[in-house]
N, C-alpha and C positions, 0 to 999 in steps of 0.2 A: 240139724237143720238141713233139710232135702234140698234139691238142684235150684227148683222152681221158688221157693219161698228166699232163697239167697238174691237170685235171680229177679225177682219183685223187690226185693226189700233194696236191691242199688237201683232199683228204677223208682222210689220212692225220692229214695237220699236225693237223686239227682234233678228230682223236679223241685223235694225242696232248696234246696243248695241254689237253685237256677231262679227260686223265686227271692230268696234272700239278698243276693246277687242284683236280679231283676230293680229288686228293689232300694238297696244300696248305690246303684245309681242314680234313682230316682227316675228307672224310666216306670211307664204303665202300661198294664195288659194292650190297651188298646192301640199304644205308639208299637208296639211289638207286632201286633195284629198289622198295625198299615205301614209297617217296613219288609214284612211276611211272607203277608195275603196268609196264614196261617187264623181258623177261626178261634176267635174270643172262649166260645167251647173247650177247643182240644188245647188252648194255651190254659184253660183253666184247670182242667183234670189232669195237665202234666203237674202244673205248678202243686196240686193238693194229691198226689200219692196214686190216680187214679186214671193214668198215659201210660198204662200197660198193650195199648193197640197204637200209642203215636210210632209213626211210620218215619224209617229213617232219612228221606227228606224230610220232611218237619221235625225231628230232630236239627239236624244241621241247620235249616231256616234258625230258629231261634238262636242256634247258638251261633252265627253268624251274628245275629240281630243284633248283640248282646257284645261284637269281636269277639268272642270264645271261639278261638279253630282247635281243630278235631284234625293229627295227621293220621287220619285213617289208614295210609300207604303205611303207617307204623304199624300199626296192627295186627295186620296179618303179615309174615314173612315174605317175601319175593324167592319164590322157588325157578328155577329150570327147567326148564321142557323136559331133557334130560331126567332131570331130579326124580320126577316125576312118573318118568317111565319106567327106570327104576325099581323106584319105590314102590306097582305096581308088579313087575315078574317076582320082587321078593317075596309080596302078599298073596301071588297069586301061586308057587309054588307052593307055601306052606298052606294050602285048600288044598292041594293035590293031593298031600301024605298019606 
């Protein structure tokens, strides 16, 4: 399986799980739409595995609508500026050899 298939499969799975969770809560797509302002068609596409173009903003709004919070800060480690400069210098030296 290539990288794009893996990414696609993950998005399809997220949408499917979101739909199941929303239904288990007894919340309609229309209620999610009213709470978030995200178009019904966008919600439907995401839930039915066709939401590869879903914006990060819409994704966050959909998660918040069901009280599913994502710790985005935990996804990308914090790096000190001096660490980045050192890393850049090391990579730059390798390129000059």
